[in-house]
C-alpha positions as CSV (number, residue, x, y, z in Angstrom):
1,M,90.4,95.9,85.9
2,K,91.3,97.2,89.3
3,P,88.2,97.8,91.5
4,E,89.1,101.5,92.0
5,L,89.4,102.0,88.2
6,E,86.1,100.2,87.7
7,L,84.6,102.9,89.9
8,V,85.8,105.5,87.5
9,H,84.9,103.5,84.4
10,T,81.3,103.0,85.6
11,G,81.0,106.7,86.5
12,R,80.6,106.1,90.3
13,I,83.5,108.4,91.0
14,T,85.2,111.0,88.8
15,P,88.8,110.8,87.7
16,A,89.5,113.8,90.0
17,Q,88.1,111.9,93.0
18,Y,90.2,108.9,92.1
19,V,93.4,111.1,92.0
20,E,92.4,112.7,95.2
21,A,91.9,109.4,96.9
22,I,95.2,108.0,95.7
23,T,97.0,111.2,96.7
24,R,95.5,111.1,100.1
25,Q,96.4,107.5,100.5
26,T,100.0,108.1,99.8
27,E,100.3,111.3,101.9
28,E,98.4,110.3,105.0
29,T,98.2,107.4,107.3
30,T,94.6,108.1,108.5
31,P,92.9,105.1,109.8
32,L,90.5,103.5,107.3
33,G,87.5,103.8,109.6
34,Q,88.0,107.5,109.9
35,V,88.3,107.9,106.1
36,A,85.2,105.8,105.6
37,I,83.2,108.0,108.0
38,E,84.5,111.2,106.3
39,A,83.5,109.7,102.9
40,G,80.0,108.9,104.3
41,L,80.4,105.2,103.7
42,L,80.3,104.1,107.3
43,T,78.7,105.4,110.5
44,P,80.7,105.8,113.7
45,R,78.7,102.8,115.1
46,E,79.7,100.6,112.1
47,V,83.4,101.6,112.6
48,F,83.1,100.7,116.3
49,E,81.6,97.3,115.4
50,V,84.4,96.6,112.9
51,L,87.1,97.7,115.4
52,H,85.5,95.5,118.1
53,R,85.6,92.5,115.9
54,Q,89.1,93.3,114.8
55,R,90.2,93.2,118.5
56,T,88.9,89.6,118.7
57,E,90.3,88.7,115.3
58,P,93.6,90.7,115.1
59,S,94.8,88.9,112.0
60,R,91.9,90.2,109.9
61,R,92.1,93.6,108.3
62,F,89.6,96.4,108.8
63,G,88.4,96.3,105.2
64,D,87.9,92.5,105.2
65,I,85.8,92.7,108.3
66,A,83.7,95.6,107.0
67,V,83.0,93.6,103.8
68,G,82.2,90.5,105.8
69,L,79.7,92.5,107.8
70,G,78.1,93.9,104.7
71,Y,79.1,97.5,105.5
72,L,81.4,98.0,102.5
73,N,82.0,96.2,99.3
74,R,85.5,95.4,97.9
75,S,85.4,98.4,95.5
76,Q,84.7,100.8,98.3
77,V,87.6,99.3,100.4
78,A,90.0,99.7,97.4
79,L,88.9,103.3,97.0
80,L,89.4,104.1,100.7
C-alpha cells in the first residue's frame, strides 16, 4: 500500500485531506519545506537545516534529508 493511502487507512488523515494534498501537489510547485511548515510538520529552523545540508549534498532530495535527520518520516514526505 502506498504510504499516503496508509495514512488514510489508519485514520491519520481524512480522505478529504488526501484529496486536498494531491490536488495541491498537482496545481502548485510550492517548495516542500514551505508546505511542511504550513502543515505544521517542520519548523523554519528545521527547513533551514535541511536546505543547508542540501547545498552541501545537491544530489539528495529535501525529503530524503529530512527523513535522515529524523524531522519527517517517509509517510509524511509522501503526503507532502
